[in-house]
N, CA, C and O atoms as a GROMACS GRO file, in nm:
protein
  284
    1MET      N    1   3.910   3.161   8.142
    1MET     CA    2   3.860   3.044   8.034
    1MET      C    3   3.952   2.999   7.945
    1MET      O    4   4.059   3.058   7.928
    2CYS      N    5   3.925   2.910   7.892
    2CYS     CA    6   4.075   2.841   7.807
    2CYS      C    7   3.945   2.801   7.665
    2CYS      O    8   3.852   2.722   7.680
    3THR      N    9   3.967   2.856   7.573
    3THR     CA   10   3.862   2.798   7.450
    3THR      C   11   3.984   2.797   7.339
    3THR      O   12   4.099   2.838   7.352
    4THR      N   13   3.921   2.737   7.226
    4THR     CA   14   4.021   2.742   7.079
    4THR      C   15   3.935   2.828   6.988
    4THR      O   16   3.815   2.811   6.963
    5VAL      N   17   4.013   2.922   6.945
    5VAL     CA   18   3.944   3.018   6.845
    5VAL      C   19   4.024   3.000   6.719
    5VAL      O   20   4.147   2.994   6.731
    6THR      N   21   3.957   2.989   6.572
    6THR     CA   22   4.015   2.996   6.473
    6THR      C   23   4.034   3.145   6.439
    6THR      O   24   3.946   3.224   6.473
    7LEU      N   25   4.133   3.185   6.381
    7LEU     CA   26   4.161   3.321   6.355
    7LEU      C   27   4.226   3.327   6.194
    7LEU      O   28   4.288   3.227   6.157
    8ASP      N   29   4.214   3.427   6.115
    8ASP     CA   30   4.228   3.434   6.022
    8ASP      C   31   4.385   3.474   6.038
    8ASP      O   32   4.416   3.516   6.150
    9ASP      N   33   4.497   3.466   5.932
    9ASP     CA   34   4.606   3.497   5.967
    9ASP      C   35   4.646   3.630   5.984
    9ASP      O   36   4.741   3.656   6.057
   10ASP      N   37   4.580   3.721   5.922
   10ASP     CA   38   4.617   3.860   5.929
   10ASP      C   39   4.568   3.926   6.061
   10ASP      O   40   4.624   4.029   6.099
   11VAL      N   41   4.459   3.869   6.136
   11VAL     CA   42   4.441   3.886   6.270
   11VAL      C   43   4.529   3.831   6.365
   11VAL      O   44   4.574   3.893   6.462
   12PHE      N   45   4.557   3.702   6.334
   12PHE     CA   46   4.664   3.639   6.423
   12PHE      C   47   4.804   3.710   6.444
   12PHE      O   48   4.859   3.738   6.551
   13ASN      N   49   4.849   3.733   6.310
   13ASN     CA   50   4.962   3.806   6.313
   13ASN      C   51   4.959   3.952   6.395
   13ASN      O   52   5.054   3.996   6.460
   14ILE      N   53   4.838   4.013   6.379
   14ILE     CA   54   4.848   4.150   6.416
   14ILE      C   55   4.852   4.136   6.605
   14ILE      O   56   4.917   4.209   6.680
   15VAL      N   57   4.763   4.023   6.643
   15VAL     CA   58   4.753   3.996   6.784
   15VAL      C   59   4.888   3.934   6.843
   15VAL      O   60   4.935   3.945   6.957
   16ARG      N   61   4.931   3.874   6.747
   16ARG     CA   62   5.091   3.809   6.819
   16ARG      C   63   5.184   3.922   6.821
   16ARG      O   64   5.266   3.929   6.912
   17TYR      N   65   5.179   4.022   6.718
   17TYR     CA   66   5.272   4.122   6.710
   17TYR      C   67   5.249   4.236   6.860
   17TYR      O   68   5.341   4.284   6.926
   18ILE      N   69   5.125   4.253   6.880
   18ILE     CA   70   5.084   4.347   6.971
   18ILE      C   71   5.108   4.271   7.125
   18ILE      O   72   5.131   4.336   7.227
   19ALA      N   73   5.100   4.139   7.120
   19ALA     CA   74   5.139   4.048   7.238
   19ALA      C   75   5.276   4.050   7.266
   19ALA      O   76   5.317   4.042   7.382
   20VAL      N   77   5.362   4.062   7.154
   20VAL     CA   78   5.497   4.053   7.187
   20VAL      C   79   5.557   4.196   7.213
   20VAL      O   80   5.657   4.208   7.285
   21GLN      N   81   5.498   4.300   7.156
   21GLN     CA   82   5.535   4.445   7.197
   21GLN      C   83   5.508   4.492   7.320
   21GLN      O   84   5.581   4.568   7.383
   22ASN      N   85   5.367   4.433   7.369
   22ASN     CA   86   5.337   4.475   7.522
   22ASN      C   87   5.366   4.338   7.603
   22ASN      O   88   5.296   4.316   7.701
   23LYS      N   89   5.450   4.262   7.574
   23LYS     CA   90   5.508   4.142   7.678
   23LYS      C   91   5.346   4.127   7.756
   23LYS      O   92   5.326   4.152   7.875
   24GLN      N   93   5.244   4.082   7.657
   24GLN     CA   94   5.136   4.012   7.707
   24GLN      C   95   5.105   3.892   7.652
   24GLN      O   96   5.161   3.856   7.549
   25ALA      N   97   4.996   3.802   7.725
   25ALA     CA   98   4.971   3.696   7.650
   25ALA      C   99   4.866   3.727   7.536
   25ALA      O  100   4.801   3.831   7.531
   26MET      N  101   4.856   3.615   7.440
   26MET     CA  102   4.782   3.652   7.298
   26MET      C  103   4.652   3.665   7.362
   26MET      O  104   4.580   3.760   7.333
   27GLY      N  105   4.607   3.557   7.468
   27GLY     CA  106   4.487   3.581   7.481
   27GLY      C  107   4.405   3.708   7.566
   27GLY      O  108   4.284   3.732   7.570
   28ALA      N  109   4.514   3.774   7.627
   28ALA     CA  110   4.474   3.921   7.687
   28ALA      C  111   4.459   4.020   7.610
   28ALA      O  112   4.385   4.113   7.640
   29VAL      N  113   4.538   4.015   7.476
   29VAL     CA  114   4.532   4.114   7.365
   29VAL      C  115   4.414   4.065   7.292
   29VAL      O  116   4.340   4.156   7.255
   30LEU      N  117   4.380   3.952   7.263
   30LEU     CA  118   4.235   3.944   7.198
   30LEU      C  119   4.127   3.965   7.263
   30LEU      O  120   4.022   3.995   7.207
   31SER      N  121   4.140   3.951   7.393
   31SER     CA  122   4.020   4.005   7.488
   31SER      C  123   4.007   4.139   7.488
   31SER      O  124   3.896   4.191   7.482
   32ASP      N  125   4.125   4.212   7.496
   32ASP     CA  126   4.120   4.344   7.501
   32ASP      C  127   4.024   4.418   7.371
   32ASP      O  128   3.923   4.489   7.373
   33LEU      N  129   4.125   4.352   7.237
   33LEU     CA  130   4.056   4.408   7.139
   33LEU      C  131   3.908   4.386   7.106
   33LEU      O  132   3.841   4.475   7.053
   34VAL      N  133   3.864   4.280   7.134
   34VAL     CA  134   3.714   4.240   7.138
   34VAL      C  135   3.634   4.334   7.223
   34VAL      O  136   3.520   4.370   7.192
   35ARG      N  137   3.709   4.382   7.353
   35ARG     CA  138   3.606   4.466   7.421
   35ARG      C  139   3.619   4.617   7.359
   35ARG      O  140   3.530   4.700   7.375
   36LYS      N  141   3.731   4.640   7.293
   36LYS     CA  142   3.707   4.745   7.252
   36LYS      C  143   3.627   4.780   7.121
   36LYS      O  144   3.567   4.884   7.097
   37GLY      N  145   3.642   4.664   7.040
   37GLY     CA  146   3.542   4.643   6.929
   37GLY      C  147   3.405   4.643   6.945
   37GLY      O  148   3.329   4.677   6.855
   38LEU      N  149   3.356   4.595   7.085
   38LEU     CA  150   3.226   4.603   7.121
   38LEU      C  151   3.160   4.737   7.202
   38LEU      O  152   3.046   4.751   7.246
   39GLN      N  153   3.266   4.821   7.204
   39GLN     CA  154   3.236   4.932   7.254
   39GLN      C  155   3.143   5.023   7.154
   39GLN      O  156   3.162   5.023   7.032
   40LYS      N  157   3.047   5.097   7.212
   40LYS     CA  158   2.982   5.192   7.121
   40LYS      C  159   3.052   5.283   7.050
   40LYS      O  160   3.141   5.345   7.106
   41SER      N  161   3.023   5.305   6.919
   41SER     CA  162   3.120   5.408   6.843
   41SER      C  163   3.079   5.555   6.897
   41SER      O  164   2.969   5.583   6.943
   42PRO      N  165   3.192   5.650   6.882
   42PRO     CA  166   3.144   5.769   6.931
   42PRO      C  167   3.036   5.828   6.832
   42PRO      O  168   3.037   5.808   6.710
   43GLU      N  169   2.960   5.890   6.888
   43GLU     CA  170   2.840   5.972   6.798
   43GLU      C  171   2.871   6.098   6.730
   43GLU      O  172   2.899   6.194   6.803
   44TYR      N  173   2.871   6.112   6.629
   44TYR     CA  174   2.900   6.212   6.521
   44TYR      C  175   2.788   6.287   6.431
   44TYR      O  176   2.690   6.217   6.409
   45THR      N  177   2.786   6.384   6.390
   45THR     CA  178   2.724   6.459   6.295
   45THR      C  179   2.767   6.507   6.185
   45THR      O  180   2.888   6.519   6.203
   46HIS      N  181   2.739   6.547   6.069
   46HIS     CA  182   2.788   6.609   5.978
   46HIS      C  183   2.750   6.789   5.967
   46HIS      O  184   2.643   6.848   5.984
   47LYS      N  185   2.861   6.831   5.939
   47LYS     CA  186   2.837   6.979   5.914
   47LYS      C  187   2.894   7.010   5.795
   47LYS      O  188   3.016   7.028   5.788
   48GLY      N  189   2.826   7.018   5.703
   48GLY     CA  190   2.864   7.038   5.554
   48GLY      C  191   2.936   6.903   5.499
   48GLY      O  192   2.875   6.796   5.506
   49LEU      N  193   3.044   6.909   5.453
   49LEU     CA  194   3.131   6.788   5.448
   49LEU      C  195   3.212   6.708   5.566
   49LEU      O  196   3.263   6.596   5.555
   50PHE      N  197   3.211   6.782   5.667
   50PHE     CA  198   3.287   6.719   5.747
   50PHE      C  199   3.205   6.684   5.878
   50PHE      O  200   3.109   6.749   5.920
   51PRO      N  201   3.265   6.553   5.945
   51PRO     CA  202   3.202   6.522   6.056
   51PRO      C  203   3.235   6.619   6.173
   51PRO      O  204   3.332   6.694   6.166
   52THR      N  205   3.146   6.615   6.290
   52THR     CA  206   3.170   6.725   6.397
   52THR      C  207   3.126   6.597   6.520
   52THR      O  208   3.044   6.507   6.501
   53PHE      N  209   3.190   6.616   6.620
   53PHE     CA  210   3.201   6.511   6.737
   53PHE      C  211   3.168   6.594   6.853
   53PHE      O  212   3.218   6.704   6.876
   54ASN      N  213   3.083   6.536   6.926
   54ASN     CA  214   3.051   6.595   7.100
   54ASN      C  215   3.179   6.597   7.156
   54ASN      O  216   3.263   6.511   7.129
   55VAL      N  217   3.201   6.690   7.232
   55VAL     CA  218   3.318   6.681   7.300
   55VAL      C  219   3.274   6.706   7.453
   55VAL      O  220   3.186   6.788   7.480
   56PRO      N  221   3.337   6.636   7.546
   56PRO     CA  222   3.285   6.622   7.687
   56PRO      C  223   3.332   6.773   7.749
   56PRO      O  224   3.436   6.835   7.728
   57SER      N  225   3.239   6.801   7.814
   57SER     CA  226   3.252   6.947   7.916
   57SER      C  227   3.400   6.961   8.001
   57SER      O  228   3.441   7.067   8.048
   58ASN      N  229   3.462   6.848   8.010
   58ASN     CA  230   3.597   6.839   8.094
   58ASN      C  231   3.701   6.837   7.997
   58ASN      O  232   3.819   6.832   8.030
   59PHE      N  233   3.656   6.842   7.862
   59PHE     CA  234   3.801   6.839   7.772
   59PHE      C  235   3.891   6.908   7.785
   59PHE      O  236   3.854   7.022   7.813
   60VAL      N  237   4.029   6.894   7.776
   60VAL     CA  238   4.126   6.982   7.797
   60VAL      C  239   4.199   6.999   7.622
   60VAL      O  240   4.261   6.910   7.564
   61PHE      N  241   4.179   7.096   7.583
   61PHE     CA  242   4.249   7.109   7.463
   61PHE      C  243   4.392   7.126   7.464
   61PHE      O  244   4.443   7.197   7.550
   62PHE      N  245   4.465   7.064   7.372
   62PHE     CA  246   4.612   7.108   7.371
   62PHE      C  247   4.678   7.068   7.244
   62PHE      O  248   4.644   6.967   7.183
   63SER      N  249   4.786   7.156   7.198
   63SER     CA  250   4.842   7.154   7.083
   63SER      C  251   4.986   7.198   7.061
   63SER      O  252   5.026   7.296   7.124
   64ASN      N  253   5.063   7.135   6.981
   64ASN     CA  254   5.207   7.148   6.971
   64ASN      C  255   5.248   7.286   6.906
   64ASN      O  256   5.363   7.328   6.903
   65SER      N  257   5.140   7.348   6.855
   65SER     CA  258   5.164   7.456   6.764
   65SER      C  259   5.169   7.578   6.858
   65SER      O  260   5.079   7.579   6.942
   66PRO      N  261   5.256   7.682   6.862
   66PRO     CA  262   5.303   7.798   6.957
   66PRO      C  263   5.158   7.883   6.898
   66PRO      O  264   5.099   7.880   6.790
   67LYS      N  265   5.138   7.946   7.007
   67LYS     CA  266   5.006   8.020   7.056
   67LYS      C  267   5.017   8.128   6.956
   67LYS      O  268   5.112   8.206   6.947
   68GLY      N  269   4.895   8.127   6.867
   68GLY     CA  270   4.878   8.265   6.754
   68GLY      C  271   4.961   8.188   6.632
   68GLY      O  272   4.999   8.265   6.543
   69SER      N  273   4.991   8.061   6.615
   69SER     CA  274   5.048   8.038   6.490
   69SER      C  275   4.943   8.006   6.369
   69SER      O  276   4.836   7.966   6.415
   70ALA      N  277   4.944   8.010   6.269
   70ALA     CA  278   4.841   7.940   6.188
   70ALA      C  279   4.829   7.822   6.166
   70ALA      O  280   4.730   7.782   6.105
   71ASP      N  281   4.925   7.737   6.207
   71ASP     CA  282   4.896   7.593   6.201
   71ASP      C  283   4.787   7.538   6.257
   71ASP      O  284   4.767   7.417   6.249
   0.00000   0.00000   0.00000
């Protein structure tokens, strides 16, 4: 679909930058960004001062820290 959209300069520059970096049309980048923006935000709760997130049961944890490291 072809349409005219007026974007703020900062948004235009970001969309153009992503399009050039990924060798995509600006319309495709803009569509992807809008789709991502329309997705439901991940649900989280607070445990004290820190947010906690529900992790899917099939989540695989990985780390760059050596096993047993304090990092």
